[in-house]
C-alpha positions in Angstrom: 86.4 93.1 98.2 86.0 89.9 100.2 89.6 88.8 99.5 90.8 92.0 101.0 88.6 91.6 104.0 89.7 87.9 104.4 93.4 89.0 104.2 92.8 91.8 106.8 91.0 89.3 109.1 93.9 86.8 108.7 96.5 89.4 109.5 94.5 90.5 112.5 94.4 87.0 113.9 98.2 86.7 113.5 98.7 90.0 115.3 96.3 88.9 118.1 98.1 85.6 118.5 101.5 87.4 118.6 100.2 89.7 121.3 99.5 86.8 123.6 103.2 86.0 123.6 104.4 89.6 123.7 105.6 89.5 120.1 105.6 92.6 118.0 104.8 92.4 114.3 106.5 95.0 112.1 105.5 95.9 108.5 107.9 97.3 105.9 106.5 99.4 103.1 108.3 98.5 99.8 108.6 100.6 96.6 108.6 97.6 94.3 105.8 95.6 96.1 103.3 98.1 97.5 101.1 95.6 99.3 101.5 97.4 102.5 99.6 100.7 102.5 98.5 103.3 105.1 95.0 102.2 104.6 95.8 98.6 105.3 97.9 99.5 108.4 95.1 101.7 109.8 92.8 98.6 109.7 95.3 96.3 111.4 97.2 98.7 113.7 97.5 97.4 117.3 99.8 98.0 120.3 102.1 95.2 119.1 102.4 96.4 115.5 105.0 98.8 114.1 106.7 100.1 111.0 110.1 99.3 109.5 111.4 102.5 107.9 113.9 102.2 105.1 114.6 105.6 103.5 116.1 104.0 100.4 112.8 102.5 99.5 111.5 106.0 98.9 114.6 106.9 96.8 113.7 103.8 94.7 110.1 105.1 94.4 111.4 108.6 93.4 110.0 110.1 96.6 112.0 112.4 98.9 112.4 110.3 102.0 112.2 113.1 104.5 110.0 115.9 103.1 108.1 113.7 100.7 107.4 111.0 103.2 108.6 111.0 106.9 107.7 114.6 107.6 104.1 114.2 106.9 103.8 110.4 107.6 100.7 109.6 109.6 102.3 106.7 111.5 105.8 108.1 112.2 105.3 107.4 115.9 104.9 103.7 115.0 108.3 103.4 113.5 110.2 100.8 115.5 113.0 99.8 113.2 115.1 101.9 110.8 117.3 100.5 108.1 120.5 102.6 107.7 120.6 102.1 104.0 121.6 104.9 101.6 121.7 105.0 97.9 121.9 107.3 94.9 118.8 107.9 92.7 120.1 105.4 90.2 120.0 102.7 92.9 123.7 102.5 93.6 124.3 101.7 97.3 126.5 104.2 99.2 127.6 104.9 102.7 125.1 106.7 105.0 124.7 110.3 104.1 126.5 109.9 100.7 123.3 109.3 98.7 119.7 110.6 98.4 118.1 108.8 101.3 118.4 111.7 103.6 119.5 109.5 106.4 120.7 112.4 108.7 117.4 114.3 108.3 115.3 111.2 108.9 117.2 110.1 112.0 117.4 113.6 113.4 113.6 113.9 113.1 112.9 110.6 114.7 115.3 111.2 117.5 113.7 114.6 118.1 110.4 112.7 118.5 112.0 110.4 121.2 112.6 107.5 118.8 113.3 104.4 121.0 113.6 101.7 118.3 116.3 99.8 116.6 118.7 100.6 113.8 119.7 98.0 111.2 123.2 98.1 109.6 124.3 96.2 106.6 126.8 96.7 103.8 124.6 96.8 100.7 127.7 96.8 98.4 131.0 95.1 98.0 132.5 98.6 97.7 132.4 99.0 101.5 132.2 96.9 104.7 129.8 96.8 107.6 132.4 98.5 109.7 132.5 101.3 107.1 128.7 101.7 107.4 128.8 101.8 111.2 131.7 104.3 111.2 129.9 106.5 108.7 126.7 106.4 110.9 128.7 107.3 114.0 130.3 110.3 112.3 126.9 111.4 111.2 125.4 111.1 114.7 128.2 113.1 116.2 127.7 115.9 113.7 124.0 116.3 114.5 
């Protein structure tokens, strides 16, 4: 529709303007708000665009984050930012590798593909601290 085309053209103009100033634009697929799709990304993809990958979004969408998504993801080489966010299927936040987000499998796969992006750490629960999240991630990386 024309609204979709207008939206795509507007996003393309923002991406072009950002490129002039060497600014990257990252898009984050969300389970609850599926505005961002592979079809949309394929129409706006440029050198200065990338993907934010949050494995927990796929747990929320009842999709296996590694085999159900990342393994066959068309744009996995565009992933520039990974949220280290794990949770159980019921939505309860847990430390990395204690839930269903398959953090270890996802990170291992990305690193094997020469991932050179960023990791984002945050305590998504009052049950543990940011230091706990980082310590858990470090243990996981050492075990790979």
